[in-house]
C-alpha positions as CSV (number, residue, x, y, z in Angstrom):
1,L,93.6,83.7,123.7
2,A,90.8,84.1,121.2
3,S,90.2,87.3,119.2
4,V,86.9,88.4,117.8
5,K,86.7,90.6,114.8
6,I,83.5,92.3,113.7
7,L,83.5,93.5,110.1
8,D,81.6,96.8,110.3
9,D,82.9,100.1,109.0
10,D,79.9,102.2,110.0
11,V,80.6,105.2,112.1
12,F,78.4,105.7,115.2
13,P,76.0,107.5,115.5
14,S,76.0,108.1,111.7
15,N,78.3,108.0,108.7
16,K,78.0,111.8,108.5
17,Y,81.1,112.0,110.8
18,R,83.2,109.3,109.0
19,E,85.7,111.7,107.5
20,K,86.2,113.7,110.6
21,L,86.5,110.7,112.8
22,T,89.1,108.9,110.6
23,K,91.2,112.1,110.7
24,D,90.9,112.6,114.5
25,P,89.2,109.8,116.4
26,S,89.5,111.7,119.7
27,C,87.3,114.5,118.3
28,V,89.4,117.1,120.0
29,S,90.2,119.1,116.9
30,W,86.7,119.2,115.4
31,K,84.1,118.8,118.2
32,N,83.6,122.5,118.8
33,G,80.5,123.5,116.9
34,E,79.6,119.9,116.2
35,S,78.7,118.7,119.7
36,F,75.0,119.5,119.6
37,T,74.6,118.1,116.0
38,M,76.3,114.9,117.1
39,L,74.1,114.7,120.2
40,R,71.0,115.2,118.0
41,S,72.2,112.6,115.6
42,W,72.8,110.1,118.4
43,A,69.4,110.9,119.9
44,G,67.8,110.3,116.5
45,Y,69.6,107.0,116.1
46,T,68.5,105.9,119.6
47,F,64.9,107.1,119.0
48,R,64.7,104.9,115.9
49,H,66.1,101.9,117.7
50,T,64.0,102.1,120.9
51,P,60.3,101.6,119.9
52,G,59.0,102.8,123.3
53,S,60.4,106.2,122.6
54,R,57.5,106.9,120.1
55,W,55.0,106.0,122.8
56,I,56.6,108.3,125.3
57,L,56.5,111.1,122.8
58,F,52.8,110.3,122.0
59,A,51.8,110.1,125.7
60,D,53.5,113.4,126.4
61,Q,51.6,115.1,123.6
62,V,48.3,113.6,124.7
63,D,49.1,114.9,128.2
64,N,49.7,118.4,126.7
65,M,46.4,118.3,124.8
66,I,44.5,117.2,128.0
67,S,46.1,120.1,129.9
68,V,45.0,122.6,127.3
69,S,41.5,121.1,127.1
70,E,41.2,121.4,130.9
71,V,41.8,125.1,130.7
72,V,39.2,125.5,127.9
73,I,36.7,123.4,129.8
74,M,37.1,125.3,133.0
75,R,36.7,128.6,131.1
76,L,33.6,127.3,129.5
77,L,32.2,126.1,132.8
78,V,32.7,129.5,134.4
79,N,31.2,131.3,131.4
80,E,28.2,129.0,131.0
81,V,27.3,129.0,134.7
82,Q,27.7,132.7,134.9
83,M,25.6,133.3,131.7
84,S,22.8,130.9,132.6
85,T,22.7,132.5,136.1
86,E,22.4,135.9,134.6
87,K,19.8,135.0,132.0
88,I,17.5,132.9,134.1
89,G,18.2,134.6,137.3
90,G,18.8,131.2,138.9
91,T,21.3,130.0,141.3
92,L,24.2,127.6,141.0
93,Q,21.8,124.9,142.3
94,E,19.7,125.2,139.2
95,N,22.8,124.8,137.0
96,K,23.8,121.4,138.3
97,M,23.6,119.8,134.9
98,W,26.3,122.0,133.5
99,I,28.5,121.6,136.5
100,V,28.2,117.7,136.3
101,I,28.9,117.7,132.5
102,F,31.9,119.9,132.8
103,G,33.1,118.0,135.9
104,L,33.0,114.8,134.0
105,L,34.9,116.4,131.1
106,V,37.6,117.5,133.4
107,T,37.8,114.2,135.4
108,L,37.7,111.6,132.6
109,P,41.0,112.5,131.0
110,F,42.7,111.6,134.3
111,A,42.1,107.9,133.5
112,I,43.9,108.4,130.2
113,T,46.9,110.1,131.8
114,H,47.0,107.5,134.6
115,W,47.1,104.7,132.0
116,F,49.9,106.3,130.1
117,K,51.9,106.9,133.3
118,Y,51.4,103.2,134.2
119,R,52.3,102.0,130.7
120,R,55.4,104.3,130.6
121,T,57.2,101.9,132.9
122,K,56.7,99.0,130.5
123,W,58.0,100.7,127.4
124,K,61.7,100.2,128.4
125,V,62.9,103.5,126.9
126,T,65.9,104.2,129.2
127,G,67.0,100.6,129.3
128,G,66.6,100.3,125.5
129,A,68.6,103.4,124.9
130,R,71.3,102.2,127.3
131,K,71.3,98.9,125.4
132,V,71.7,100.6,122.0
133,L,74.6,102.7,123.2
134,Q,76.4,99.9,125.0
135,E,75.9,97.6,121.9
136,N,77.5,100.1,119.7
137,L,80.4,100.9,122.1
138,L,81.1,97.1,122.4
139,R,80.8,96.6,118.6
140,K,83.4,99.4,118.0
141,Y,85.6,98.1,120.8
142,L,85.7,94.6,119.4
143,N,86.5,95.9,115.9
144,Q,90.3,95.3,115.9
145,S,91.2,98.5,114.0
146,E,89.1,100.7,116.3
147,A,90.1,98.9,119.5
148,R,93.6,100.4,119.3
149,R,92.1,103.9,119.3
150,F,90.6,103.4,122.8
151,A,92.9,104.8,125.5
152,S,92.7,101.8,127.9
153,R,90.5,99.1,129.2
154,S,89.6,101.1,132.3
155,D,88.5,104.1,130.1
156,F,86.4,101.7,128.0
157,L,84.8,100.2,131.2
158,E,84.1,103.7,132.5
159,A,82.5,104.7,129.2
160,F,80.6,101.5,129.1
161,G,79.1,101.7,132.6
162,P,78.6,105.0,134.4
163,D,79.1,107.3,131.4
164,V,76.4,105.5,129.4
165,K,74.0,105.8,132.4
166,D,74.8,109.5,132.7
167,L,74.3,110.2,129.0
168,I,70.9,108.4,129.0
169,S,69.6,110.0,132.2
170,N,71.0,113.5,131.7
171,G,70.9,113.6,127.9
172,Y,68.4,111.4,126.1
173,S,65.7,111.5,128.7
174,K,65.8,115.3,128.7
175,F,64.7,115.3,125.0
176,F,61.4,114.0,126.1
177,A,61.1,116.5,128.9
178,T,61.8,119.3,126.4
179,A,59.3,117.9,123.9
180,K,56.6,117.7,126.6
181,A,57.3,121.2,127.8
182,G,57.4,122.8,124.4
């Protein structure tokens, strides 16, 4: 039987929680009021260690800007066609130039959003976040002094597999949805 010892005394997700975790590794006595700040700290750590996260955030903000610009362009289109029809006394047929210009301004951004949606699958954000979390769980589990703190191997395997997947899909990925919506 071989043992592996990793010499690393950092606390995951940050050393901000070192004192509290050494006093109570189960977090039962102190997690109330700290859960969201710990989640935010973990999300920040994961964001820094998954480069595709920056691209997702950028793509979402570009998509937001395109949505706002579409509303502005549609408003301008309606106003311009209405004003030129009233001034000249012409019909919509005579205002084809404006309609074509505004139509192109509305249609062209779809190419940009399509490209971002295609590239989003290549940025490996959820897989990268899952990798970061599993690496840190394994690193802490292999540390001899911290391995004793885990309840059992089955608890570790549960945390390492389905719980990590749950945290990424229902936690970390929701940060991007929130940033895109707000």
